[in-house]
C-alpha positions in Angstrom: -6.1 43.6 -96.4 -6.4 40.0 -96.6 -9.0 38.3 -94.3 -9.2 35.2 -92.3 -12.2 32.6 -91.3 -12.7 30.8 -87.8 -15.0 27.8 -87.2 -16.4 27.2 -84.0 -18.3 24.3 -83.0 -19.9 24.1 -79.8 -23.0 22.0 -78.0 -25.8 23.3 -80.1 -24.3 25.3 -83.4 -21.7 25.4 -85.9 -20.4 29.2 -86.3 -18.0 30.8 -88.6 -17.0 34.3 -88.5 -14.9 36.2 -91.6 -12.4 38.6 -89.8 -9.6 41.4 -91.2 -6.4 41.6 -90.2 -7.7 43.6 -87.4 -10.2 41.3 -85.8 -12.6 43.6 -87.2 -15.7 40.9 -87.3 -16.8 41.3 -90.9 -19.7 38.8 -90.6 -21.1 35.7 -88.9 -23.3 32.8 -89.6 -24.7 30.1 -87.1 -26.6 27.2 -88.1 -27.2 24.8 -85.6 -26.8 21.1 -85.8 -29.6 18.9 -83.9 -28.0 17.0 -81.0 -30.2 13.6 -80.9 -30.4 11.8 -77.4 -31.9 8.6 -77.6 -31.4 7.9 -73.9 -30.9 9.9 -70.8 -27.6 11.2 -70.5 -26.9 10.2 -74.2 -26.0 13.7 -76.3 -24.7 12.5 -80.1 -24.8 13.8 -83.7 -24.9 12.5 -87.0 -21.5 13.3 -88.3 -22.5 13.3 -92.0 -25.2 16.3 -91.4 -22.5 17.9 -88.6 -20.2 18.4 -92.2 -23.2 19.8 -94.1 -24.0 22.2 -91.4 -20.6 23.4 -91.0 -20.3 24.1 -94.8 -23.3 25.6 -94.8 -22.1 28.1 -92.1 -18.8 28.5 -93.9 -20.7 29.5 -97.3 -23.1 31.8 -95.7 -20.5 33.4 -93.5 -18.4 34.2 -96.8 -21.3 35.6 -98.7 -22.6 37.9 -95.9 -19.1 39.5 -95.4 -19.0 40.5 -98.6 -15.1 40.1 -99.4 -13.3 38.4 -102.2 -12.8 35.0 -101.0 -9.5 35.1 -103.0 -8.2 37.1 -100.4 -9.1 34.6 -97.6 -5.4 34.0 -96.0 -6.4 31.1 -94.3 -8.6 29.3 -91.6 -9.0 27.3 -88.7 -10.9 25.7 -85.9 -12.3 26.0 -82.7 -14.4 23.6 -81.0 -16.0 22.1 -77.6 -13.3 19.6 -76.1 -14.0 16.5 -75.1 -16.5 13.9 -76.7 -15.4 12.1 -79.4 -15.7 11.8 -83.2 -14.7 8.4 -85.0 -13.8 8.2 -88.4 -13.0 4.8 -90.5 -10.7 3.9 -93.2 -13.2 4.8 -95.7 -13.5 8.3 -94.2 -16.9 7.9 -93.4 -18.2 8.0 -90.1 -17.5 5.3 -87.6 -20.1 5.6 -85.0 -21.8 9.0 -84.0 -20.1 12.1 -82.7 -20.2 12.5 -79.1 -21.0 15.7 -77.8 -19.0 17.5 -74.2 -22.6 16.9 -72.2 -23.0 13.1 -73.2 -22.7 10.8 -69.6 -23.1 8.0 -70.7 -20.2 6.7 -69.7 -20.5 8.1 -66.0 -20.0 4.2 -64.4 -16.1 3.9 -65.6 -15.1 6.8 -64.1 -16.8 6.0 -60.9 -15.0 2.5 -61.5 -11.3 4.2 -61.7 -12.4 6.7 -58.4 -12.5 3.7 -56.7 -9.8 1.1 -58.1 -6.8 3.5 -58.0 -7.1 4.3 -61.8 -7.7 7.7 -60.9 -4.0 8.1 -59.1 -2.2 6.2 -61.4 -3.3 8.3 -64.4 -3.1 12.1 -62.5 0.7 10.9 -62.4 0.7 11.6 -65.9 -2.0 14.2 -67.1 -2.0 16.1 -63.6 -6.3 15.9 -64.5 -9.3 14.2 -63.3 -11.1 11.5 -65.6 -14.3 12.6 -66.3 -17.4 11.1 -68.6 -17.4 13.0 -71.1 -14.0 12.5 -72.0 -12.4 10.1 -74.9 -10.9 8.1 -72.6 -14.4 7.2 -71.3 -16.2 7.2 -74.1 -14.0 4.9 -75.7 -14.2 2.3 -73.1 -17.9 2.7 -73.2 -17.9 2.2 -77.0 -15.8 -0.9 -77.1 -17.6 -2.8 -74.2 -21.4 -1.6 -75.8 -21.1 -1.2 -79.7 -19.1 -4.4 -81.3 -17.2 -3.9 -84.0 -16.6 0.1 -84.1 -13.4 0.2 -82.9 -12.5 -2.1 -84.8 -13.9 0.0 -88.2 -12.2 3.4 -86.8 -8.9 4.3 -88.5 -9.1 8.0 -86.6 -10.1 9.3 -83.2 -10.5 13.2 -83.7 -12.1 16.1 -81.3 -15.2 18.0 -83.0 -12.7 20.3 -84.7 -10.0 17.4 -85.7 -13.6 16.0 -88.2 -14.1 19.1 -89.6 -10.4 20.0 -90.5 -10.8 16.1 -92.0 -13.4 17.3 -94.4 -11.8 20.7 -95.7 -8.2 19.1 -96.4 -8.6 14.7 -96.0 -5.5 15.0 -93.5 -5.7 13.3 -90.7 -4.5 15.4 -87.7 -4.7 16.0 -84.2 -4.0 19.0 -81.7 -2.4 19.4 -78.6 -4.8 21.5 -76.8 -7.8 19.2 -77.1 -5.8 16.0 -76.9 -3.9 17.0 -73.5 -7.5 17.8 -71.7 -8.9 14.6 -72.8 -6.4 12.2 -70.6 -4.6 11.2 -74.1 -1.3 12.8 -73.4 1.4 12.4 -70.9 1.9 16.3 -69.7 5.2 15.2 -68.5 6.5 13.7 -72.2 3.5 15.5 -74.1 3.5 12.6 -76.3 1.3 10.0 -76.9 1.9 6.7 -73.9 0.7 3.3 -73.9 1.1 3.2 -70.1 -1.8 5.8 -70.0 -3.9 4.0 -72.1 -3.4 0.4 -70.7 -4.8 2.3 -67.6 -8.0 2.9 -68.6 -7.7 -0.8 -70.9 -7.2 1.1 -74.1 -3.9 -0.1 -75.8 -5.5 -0.7 -79.1 -6.3 2.4 -79.8 -2.7 3.9 -79.9 -2.6 3.3 -83.5 -5.6 5.0 -84.3 -4.4 8.3 -82.1 -3.4 10.9 -84.9 0.1 12.8 -85.7 0.2 15.6 -83.0 0.1 19.6 -84.0 0.3 22.6 -82.5 -2.5 25.2 -83.0 -0.8 27.1 -85.6 0.4 24.3 -87.4 -0.4 24.2 -91.1 -2.3 20.5 -91.5 -3.1 20.6 -94.9 -4.9 23.0 -97.5 -8.6 23.2 -98.4 -9.3 20.6 -101.3 -11.3 21.4 -104.6 -14.0 19.5 -103.3 -14.3 21.3 -99.9 -14.2 24.6 -101.7 -16.8 23.9 -103.8 -19.1 23.2 -100.7 -17.8 25.9 -98.8 -17.2 28.9 -100.8 -13.6 28.5 -99.3 -10.7 29.5 -101.7 -8.9 25.8 -102.5 -5.5 26.0 -101.3 -5.4 28.4 -98.6 -3.7 26.5 -95.8 -5.8 25.2 -93.4 -4.2 26.0 -89.1 -4.6 22.7 -86.6 -7.2 25.2 -84.3 -7.4 24.4 -80.7 -9.7 23.4 -77.7 -12.7 26.5 -77.3 -11.4 27.2 -74.1 -7.8 28.1 -75.5 -9.7 29.8 -78.1 -11.9 32.3 -76.3 -9.1 32.9 -73.7 -6.4 34.0 -76.3 -9.1 36.3 -78.0 -9.6 37.5 -74.6 -5.6 38.3 -74.6 -5.1 35.5 -72.6 -1.2 35.7 -73.1 0.5 35.7 -70.0 0.3 34.4 -66.5 -1.3 37.6 -64.9 -4.3 37.3 -67.2 -7.6 35.1 -65.4 -10.3 34.6 -67.7 -14.2 33.4 -67.4 -16.4 32.7 -70.1 -19.9 32.3 -69.5 -21.5 30.4 -72.0 -22.8 26.9 -71.8 -19.9 26.4 -70.2 -18.7 27.7 -66.9 -15.1 28.3 -68.3 -12.5 29.9 -66.1 -9.0 29.6 -66.6 -5.4 30.8 -66.9 -2.1 29.9 -67.7 1.5 29.2 -66.9 4.8 27.2 -67.3 4.0 24.5 -65.5 1.1 22.7 -64.7 -0.9 22.4 -61.4 0.2 19.2 -59.5 -1.4 19.5 -56.2 -4.9 18.1 -56.7 -6.8 21.4 -56.2 -7.6 22.0 -59.9 -9.9 19.5 -62.0 -7.7 19.9 -65.1 -4.7 20.6 -66.8 -3.7 20.7 -70.3 -1.4 22.0 -73.3 -2.2 25.9 -74.0 -2.3 27.0 -77.5 0.9 29.0 -76.9 3.5 26.4 -77.1 5.6 26.2 -74.1 2.1 27.3 -71.9 -0.4 24.6 -69.6 -3.7 25.2 -69.5 -5.0 25.7 -66.2 -8.9 25.0 -66.3 -11.8 24.9 -63.5 -14.9 24.4 -66.1 -18.7 23.0 -66.2 -21.9 22.9 -68.3 -23.1 25.0 -65.4 -23.5 29.0 -66.9 -25.6 30.2 -69.4 -26.9 27.5 -71.7 -29.6 27.1 -68.0 -31.1 30.8 -68.5 -31.7 29.7 -72.0 -33.8 26.9 -70.7 -35.4 28.9 -68.7 -36.2 31.0 -71.5 -37.5 28.6 -73.5 -39.6 26.6 -71.3 -40.6 29.2 -69.3 -40.8 33.1 -70.6 -42.8 31.5 -74.1 -45.4 34.7 -73.4 -42.4 37.3 -72.5 -40.9 36.4 -75.8 -43.7 36.5 -77.8 -44.3 39.8 -76.5 -40.7 41.2 -77.0 -40.6 40.3 -80.6 -44.2 41.7 -81.2 -42.3 45.0 -79.7 -39.6 44.5 -81.8 -37.6 43.8 -78.3 -35.6 41.1 -77.1 -36.6 38.7 -74.0 -32.9 39.4 -72.5 -34.4 43.0 -72.1 -36.8 41.4 -70.2 -34.9 38.9 -68.4 -32.1 41.9 -67.6 -34.8 44.2 -65.8 -36.9 40.9 -63.6 -33.4 40.8 -62.0 -32.9 44.0 -61.8 -36.0 44.9 -59.5 -35.4 42.4 -57.0 -32.3 43.0 -54.6 -30.1 39.8 -53.4 -31.8 39.9 -49.8 -35.2 39.7 -51.2 -34.9 36.5 -52.5 -33.8 33.4 -51.1 -34.3 31.0 -53.7 -31.5 28.8 -54.2 -30.8 27.1 -58.1 -28.2 24.8 -58.9 -27.6 25.3 -62.6 -26.9 21.4 -63.0 -29.4 21.1 -66.6 -26.4 19.8 -68.7 -24.1 18.7 -66.1 -22.5 19.5 -62.7 -19.0 20.2 -61.1 -19.7 18.8 -57.8 -21.5 15.8 -58.6 -21.9 13.5 -61.7 -25.2 12.7 -61.5 -26.2 15.9 -60.1 -29.6 17.6 -61.5 -30.5 21.5 -61.7 -32.9 21.8 -59.0 -34.4 25.2 -57.5 -34.6 25.2 -53.4 -36.7 27.4 -51.3 -39.8 28.1 -53.3 -42.5 29.0 -51.5 -46.3 30.3 -52.9 -44.8 33.4 -52.9 -42.1 33.4 -55.2 -42.5 34.3 -58.7 -40.8 33.7 -62.0 -38.8 37.2 -61.4 -37.3 35.2 -58.3 -37.1 32.4 -59.9 -34.8 34.2 -62.6 -32.6 36.0 -60.5 -32.0 32.9 -58.3 -30.9 31.3 -61.8 -29.0 34.5 -62.5 -26.9 34.4 -59.1 -26.5 30.3 -59.3 -24.9 30.3 -62.1 -22.3 33.1 -60.6 -22.0 31.4 -57.8 -20.6 28.3 -59.8 -18.4 30.1 -61.6 -17.5 31.1 -57.9 -16.8 27.6 -56.5 -14.4 27.5 -59.8 -12.7 30.6 -59.7 -11.9 29.9 -55.7 -10.0 26.6 -56.3 -8.0 28.5 -59.3 -7.0 31.1 -56.9 -5.3 29.1 -54.5 -2.6 28.6 -57.0 -2.2 31.9 -58.3 -2.3 35.3 -56.9 -5.8 37.1 -57.1 -5.6 38.8 -60.5 -6.3 42.6 -60.7 -9.4 42.0 -62.8 -11.1 38.8 -64.5 -11.7 39.3 -68.0 -15.3 38.2 -68.8 -16.8 36.9 -72.4 -19.6 34.9 -73.5 -23.3 35.5 -73.5 -23.5 36.7 -69.4 -21.2 39.2 -70.8 -23.9 41.2 -72.7 -25.6 42.1 -69.4 -25.0 44.5 -67.5 -27.0 43.4 -64.6 -25.2 40.1 -64.8 -21.5 41.4 -65.0 -22.1 43.5 -62.0 -23.8 40.5 -60.3 -20.2 38.4 -61.2 -18.2 41.5 -60.0 -20.3 41.8 -56.8 -20.2 37.9 -56.1 -16.4 37.9 -56.4 -15.3 41.6 -55.4 -12.6 41.9 -58.1 -13.3 44.1 -61.4 -14.3 42.5 -64.3 -13.1 43.8 -67.5 -15.7 43.0 -70.9 -14.0 42.0 -73.5 -15.9 43.3 -77.4 -19.0 41.4 -78.6 -18.1 38.8 -81.1 -17.6 35.2 -81.7 -14.4 35.1 -79.7 -14.3 31.2 -80.1 -14.0 31.3 -84.1 -11.7 35.0 -83.5 -9.3 32.4 -81.7 -9.5 30.1 -84.7 -8.8 33.6 -86.8 -5.5 34.2 -85.0 -3.9 30.7 -85.3 -5.3 30.9 -89.0 -3.4 34.8 -89.1 -0.4 32.8 -87.6 0.1 30.4 -89.5 -0.7 32.6 -93.0 2.1 35.3 -91.8 0.2 37.6 -91.0 0.7 37.3 -86.9 4.1 37.1 -85.7 2.5 35.2 -83.0 -0.4 35.1 -79.7 0.8 38.2 -78.3 1.1 40.4 -81.9 -2.4 38.6 -82.9 -3.8 40.0 -79.3 -2.5 43.3 -79.7 -3.7 43.8 -82.8 -7.1 42.5 -82.4 -7.6 41.8 -78.6 -10.3 45.4 -77.1 -11.4 45.8 -73.4 -15.3 47.6 -74.2 -15.6 48.7 -70.2 -14.6 47.8 -66.8 -17.3 47.0 -64.2 -16.5 47.7 -60.3 -17.2 45.5 -57.0 -20.0 46.9 -55.0 -18.5 46.6 -51.5 -21.9 47.1 -49.9 -22.9 43.6 -51.3 -19.9 42.0 -50.2 -21.2 40.3 -47.2 -25.0 39.7 -48.6 -23.7 37.5 -51.4 -21.1 35.6 -49.2 -24.4 34.8 -47.5 -25.4 33.6 -50.4 -22.8 31.5 -51.6 -22.2 29.8 -48.2 -26.2 28.4 -48.7 -25.4 27.5 -52.3 -22.5 25.3 -51.0 -24.6 23.8 -48.0 -27.0 23.0 -50.4 -24.5 21.3 -52.6 -23.6 19.3 -49.4 -26.6 18.6 -48.3 -27.8 17.5 -51.9 -24.8 15.0 -52.4 -26.3 12.0 -51.5 -29.3 11.9 -53.2 -28.2 12.5 -56.6 -27.3 8.4 -57.0 -31.2 8.2 -57.5 -31.4 10.1 -61.0 -28.6 7.7 -62.5 -28.8 6.4 -65.7 -30.0 3.0 -65.4 
């Protein structure tokens, strides 16, 4: 039996998991990463500290798995998309790493949307321009951080940086860079004219060679082996954007599936042979399976909002649950289940980390009265997150037939109450994917292809993906949730003109 290691870097943690060839997760290790917020809208990291956190999580996962490290056949990566990680000619970071929840560059997006740049860019990339994409952040750095671009040699995504630290080889990878307005989706190559539209001609030579997700992009160096516990010399696959990784680990291998990931981000996706070019979806990018495009609607509006609620409003309940050797999530599920949707007319906008309607929108409760309790507020949080997913899914369904089921993963998939709510709001059956680190699993699937364990992604999915249950929608809840969703949309529309007040000055 050979083993595979997947490394997943999200917005707040570095996770490493060890899998066998059948996709069984033998061990995982999660180490938090520190997010620096020196100003409102900033979300950055010390990249040296980030590497140390990754090395720590890798070593811990291997030790806890109990496997012989010499039987590890390969390693690969998943990571948050967008953001920016810059490295100089000396191999050291030339700036802070910038995460995908950073909004400092929002004014550039506003300018490009108004001056016609958006339309000219769309002709090449078929995607909106976002404040946390590399092009926006590079423009901000050019104008605000003198000398940074001059001393930068490589432009990376987060997983590219960790791969660079493991192998010493600088590579970029299609799923990430094609989702950052850096690649012409018609030619599937870098494009000087595209960069010129952003005023970024100077960065063309700093873009590393492009690779596919399962391509071998180097081998673990002796130095990295000593720091991580990985065997020196094993192949390192390029890896992929975490949206791809969770999708492929959910069995997203053909055009018939549609997947949702409800974690920090609301991820909603399907794949097809050609991008959607009619402007009805925000993002097209290249998928990890060569020849397919990922059609994605996403925003940082999902279960991360509930974590904020727990951390800030449920400290007592959390301590009490721990004292009873239980989980605060059992408490949250019981609270939400105790209130029917028609007994709570509070609306929550899940925009604590960003929005899918206005880049300046903020998290909000609307409709609170003295009657309402934390239980009502929590039900509104659950519902608001589902409504945000539904807004994305409805856009996707304008471009494909309704699937027979939707595959759900992420933190929300662990809650029976929440999964039922997804089914009731969407009125589509929900398949729940086996609970494991799906970002790391998708990465391990790429590593397995690179190492020759799997023929391709379909073979990897057939051997590793498990659907644990399917939850049917309840037709008697259709009307009430339709009314609540319409109220949610009216609140979004009504507040659209006030968000500029909250802009970072």
